[in-house]
Backbone as CSV, one residue per row, in Angstrom:
resi,resn,N_x,N_y,N_z,CA_x,CA_y,CA_z,C_x,C_y,C_z
1,UNK,-3.865,-2.791,-10.734,-5.099,-3.420,-10.319,-5.405,-4.649,-11.172
2,UNK,-4.401,-5.115,-11.937,-4.569,-6.366,-12.674,-4.812,-7.482,-11.657
3,UNK,-5.661,-8.455,-11.987,-6.011,-9.504,-11.030,-4.805,-10.174,-10.359
4,UNK,-3.780,-10.544,-11.131,-2.616,-11.206,-10.533,-1.896,-10.282,-9.553
5,UNK,-1.766,-9.022,-9.925,-1.104,-8.053,-9.049,-1.953,-7.806,-7.803
6,UNK,-3.242,-7.640,-8.007,-4.158,-7.390,-6.887,-4.139,-8.553,-5.893
7,UNK,-4.078,-9.775,-6.403,-4.087,-10.954,-5.538,-2.766,-11.167,-4.797
8,UNK,-1.663,-10.617,-5.322,-0.370,-10.823,-4.673,-0.135,-9.863,-3.512
9,UNK,-0.944,-8.817,-3.412,-0.821,-7.885,-2.305,-0.098,-6.608,-2.689
10,UNK,-0.075,-5.676,-1.749,0.474,-4.356,-1.992,1.533,-4.022,-0.966
11,UNK,2.229,-2.941,-1.212,3.236,-2.449,-0.295,3.711,-1.091,-0.754
12,UNK,4.709,-0.580,-0.064,5.271,0.723,-0.419,6.786,0.640,-0.411
13,UNK,7.384,1.557,-1.164,8.820,1.768,-1.110,9.015,3.050,-0.315
14,UNK,9.765,2.961,0.765,9.987,4.114,1.623,10.942,5.102,0.956
15,UNK,11.040,6.293,1.521,11.932,7.315,0.969,13.383,6.856,0.931
16,UNK,13.759,5.923,1.816,15.133,5.417,1.808,15.277,4.119,1.008
17,UNK,14.264,3.787,0.191,14.362,2.676,-0.748,14.023,1.299,-0.215
18,UNK,13.421,1.202,0.962,13.054,-0.090,1.545,11.616,-0.439,1.149
19,UNK,11.399,-1.672,0.684,10.044,-2.125,0.355,9.415,-2.755,1.584
20,UNK,8.218,-2.285,1.932,7.449,-2.845,3.041,6.137,-3.389,2.497
21,UNK,5.892,-4.678,2.705,4.647,-5.318,2.258,3.544,-5.031,3.269
22,UNK,2.351,-4.737,2.751,1.203,-4.484,3.614,0.669,-5.785,4.204
23,UNK,0.068,-5.678,5.384,-0.678,-6.786,5.960,-2.015,-6.902,5.225
24,UNK,-2.841,-7.848,5.597,-4.127,-8.069,4.917,-5.015,-6.831,4.955
25,UNK,-5.075,-6.167,6.107,-5.892,-4.942,6.219,-5.357,-3.864,5.296
26,UNK,-4.039,-3.763,5.222,-3.409,-2.783,4.340,-3.728,-3.043,2.883
27,UNK,-3.739,-4.337,2.504,-4.109,-4.693,1.124,-5.529,-4.229,0.821
28,UNK,-6.456,-4.428,1.762,-7.846,-4.003,1.565,-7.929,-2.485,1.434
29,UNK,-7.183,-1.771,2.279,-7.185,-0.313,2.227,-6.591,0.187,0.909
30,UNK,-5.559,-0.498,0.417,-4.934,-0.120,-0.848,-5.910,-0.285,-2.008
31,UNK,-6.648,-1.389,-2.022,-7.634,-1.614,-3.084,-8.685,-0.500,-3.060
32,UNK,-9.197,-0.183,-1.883,-10.193,0.886,-1.761,-9.633,2.209,-2.256
33,UNK,-8.410,2.516,-1.870,-7.780,3.767,-2.264,-7.583,3.827,-3.777
34,UNK,-7.056,2.756,-4.358,-6.791,2.734,-5.796,-8.070,2.736,-6.625
35,UNK,-9.101,2.065,-6.142,-10.375,2.070,-6.864,-11.064,3.430,-6.779
36,UNK,-10.671,4.253,-5.808,-11.284,5.558,-5.619,-10.534,6.709,-6.269
37,UNK,-9.508,6.408,-7.069,-8.752,7.464,-7.723,-8.619,7.189,-9.217
38,UNK,-8.449,8.258,-9.987,-8.208,8.125,-11.428,-6.716,7.996,-11.724
39,UNK,-5.898,8.223,-10.730,-4.451,8.191,-10.900,-3.992,6.755,-11.177
40,UNK,-3.081,6.586,-12.133,-2.628,5.243,-12.499,-1.128,5.036,-12.327
41,UNK,-0.362,6.113,-12.087,1.073,5.961,-11.862,1.579,7.072,-10.948
42,UNK,2.812,6.916,-10.497,3.419,7.889,-9.577,2.513,8.184,-8.384
43,UNK,1.945,7.147,-7.822,1.034,7.299,-6.685,1.847,7.351,-5.396
44,UNK,1.684,8.443,-4.681,2.365,8.610,-3.395,1.319,8.557,-2.295
45,UNK,1.631,7.801,-1.262,0.689,7.630,-0.156,1.369,7.898,1.175
46,UNK,0.544,8.201,2.149,1.009,8.274,3.541,0.451,7.035,4.221
47,UNK,1.335,6.286,4.868,0.952,5.068,5.565,1.238,5.252,7.045
48,UNK,0.229,5.023,7.863,0.420,4.987,9.307,0.229,3.546,9.747
49,UNK,1.174,3.040,10.534,1.082,1.673,10.998,2.327,1.245,11.751
50,UNK,2.403,-0.033,12.032,3.510,-0.618,12.792,4.363,-1.477,11.872
51,UNK,5.652,-1.154,11.789,6.581,-1.927,10.966,7.129,-3.087,11.787
52,UNK,7.111,-4.278,11.157,7.665,-5.484,11.771,8.513,-6.174,10.714
53,UNK,9.801,-5.925,10.738,10.679,-6.491,9.715,10.411,-5.832,8.374
54,UNK,9.984,-6.636,7.407,9.700,-6.139,6.054,8.204,-5.986,5.794
55,UNK,7.386,-6.053,6.857,5.930,-5.907,6.729,5.458,-4.720,7.549
56,UNK,4.298,-4.197,7.160,3.698,-3.110,7.921,2.225,-3.413,8.176
57,UNK,1.841,-3.314,9.433,0.435,-3.463,9.830,-0.185,-2.081,9.648
58,UNK,-0.969,-1.914,8.590,-1.483,-0.606,8.188,-2.698,-0.203,9.039
59,UNK,-2.598,0.976,9.635,-3.720,1.556,10.371,-4.503,2.499,9.467
60,UNK,-3.780,3.291,8.648,-4.447,4.179,7.698,-3.568,4.361,6.475
61,UNK,-4.218,4.670,5.371,-3.556,4.831,4.080,-4.259,5.948,3.337
62,UNK,-3.529,7.013,2.987,-4.124,8.145,2.297,-3.206,8.600,1.157
63,UNK,-3.806,9.178,0.128,-3.015,9.767,-0.950,-2.316,11.006,-0.418
64,UNK,-1.090,11.216,-0.842,-0.391,12.421,-0.404,0.011,13.281,-1.577
C-alpha cells in the first residue's frame, strides 16, 4: 500500500504462474480489500471477472 505501488495498480498471479493486471475497477476493489484487512503478506484472493490477454476486468474480489 506504499503510494508508488498503490498508484501503479494491482494484479494477481494465477495458480499456473501467470500475472494478470487488474482494470481500474479492480484496482479500486483491491485498495478497499487491502485497507479492510490486517494481513500484510501471503494474501490470497478470489477474483471473478473477464480475462483479456494479460488484464482482467474485475467483477468481484474477496479474500480466500
